[in-house]
N, C-alpha and C positions, 0 to 999 in steps of 0.2 A: 117860208118854204125852205126845207133842209135839203141841201144837195149833197150827194155822196162825192167822194174824191173823183170818181170816174166821170160823174155828171159835170163837175166843175171843170175837169180837164177838157172834156168835149166842148163845153161852153166857150172856153177861152182859147181853144186850139193851141194851147201851149204845151211844151214837152212835159208830160206828166211824171209823177213819181207813183206809178201804178204797180200792180203785181206784188202786193204786200211789201212795199218799200223797195222792190228791186228796180222797177222801171225799165231797165235794160235799154233805155234810150228810144223806146218805141212809143208811138202815139197810143192814146187810150183806145181809139177805134181798132187799131191793129191788135192790141192786147185782148180786146173783147172778141175779135174774130178768131184769134189763136185759141182762146179759152173755149169758145163754142166748138171749134174743130176738135180740140182735145176731149171734150165731153162726148162728142159723137164717137170718137175712137174708143173711149172707155165703154160706151154702150154696145159697140159692135167690134169686139176684139177678134183677131185671127185665132185659129185653133192653137198654134204654138204660144201666142201671148196669153191665152186663157190658161193653158197648162202651166206655164211658168208662173203666172200670177197666183195660182192655187198653191204653189210651193213657197212664194215669197210673201204673200199677204199675212196679216195678223202676226207679224214679227216671228215667223216660224223658223227662219234661217238664223239660228244663234241669237235671236233677239233683235236683229237689225230690222228697222222699219223701212219699208219701201213705199213709194207712191208710183202710180202708173199714169202714163200720158200726161206728164207735167210740162208746163211751158217754161223754157229756159232760154232767155233772149228771144231770138226769132225762130227758135226750134221747139219741137215737141219731142221730149225724150220718152222712150217706151217705159223704162223703170228707173227710178232715182232713189238712192239711199242718201237722204239729206245729211245724216251724221258724218258720213265718209265722203260726201261729194262724189259719189260713184254713179255713173249712168250705165245701164245695161240695155243694149240695143239688140233686138231680135231681127235678124236680116233674112229677107225672103230670097226667092230664086232670082228675081230681076233686081240686081244691085249694082250701083255705080261706086266703085272703090275710090275713084278720085274725088268724087263728091263727098264721100264719107271722110276722107282725109282732111278736106277743107273744113267740114263740119266739126270733126273732132278737134282740130286746131282752134277753131273759134270757141268751142266749149271749154278747152283748156284755158283760154284767156279769161273765162268766167270762173276758173278754179275747179273745174270738174275733170275727172278722168273717165274714160269710156271703155267698156268691155263689149265686144261684139260676139254674139252667138248666132248660129244658123237655125233656121226653122227645123231642119232635119235633126240637128243635135238635140234640140229641145224635145222633139217628138220621140226620138229613139235612144237618147242618152241623157236623160234629165239629171241623173245623179252626177255625171261628169260635168254638166253645165253648172250645177249647184256647187260642186267642188271648185270649179274655176272662179265662180263669183265669190265664194268664200275666201279663196286665196287672194283675190283682188281687194276684198274688204279688209282682210288682216294686214295687207301691205300698205293700205292707205291710212294716212294719219287722220285722227278725228279733226273735224273742222274747228272744234273748240280748243285744239292744242296751240294754235297760233296766238299772237298777241291780239287783244281786243282792239277793234278799230277806233274806239273812243275811250281811251284809258281815263281813269279818274285823275283829277288834279294831283300833283305831287303831294304825298303825305296823307291824302284822304284815304280812308279805309284801313289804315294801319292800326293795329292794336296798340294801346297805350300801356 
């Protein structure tokens, strides 16, 4: 019987390395729960999320690729540009600013920066929202600009 990594993690109830190697320190069951919730959110987006996704999908914004409703740690981010580690959050009418600050600080610990836009801005000023997102993308360094977490042994890979 071949078990997947998730099945193995559930079986042994040990801290898994789940989420495409990210793990985030969460149990396999919690990662599955977050993944299911993110799928539901992708299936039933709000009108502003739908509108913004139409502008961000298929790398339409200067070639930057975005994912929607992505699990990052114990959070689900509305839109993520993996290349720039940029998260775009679409904020509704009922919003807790203090909770957002704590969440943004935790996401910064994971190496992400966060841009917040309002539902009203997305619905009535989409070009302004896209300009703001583009400005944040241009200001953010590529994730690949930093040193590789596992560099090759000294001298390996050098041309002779």
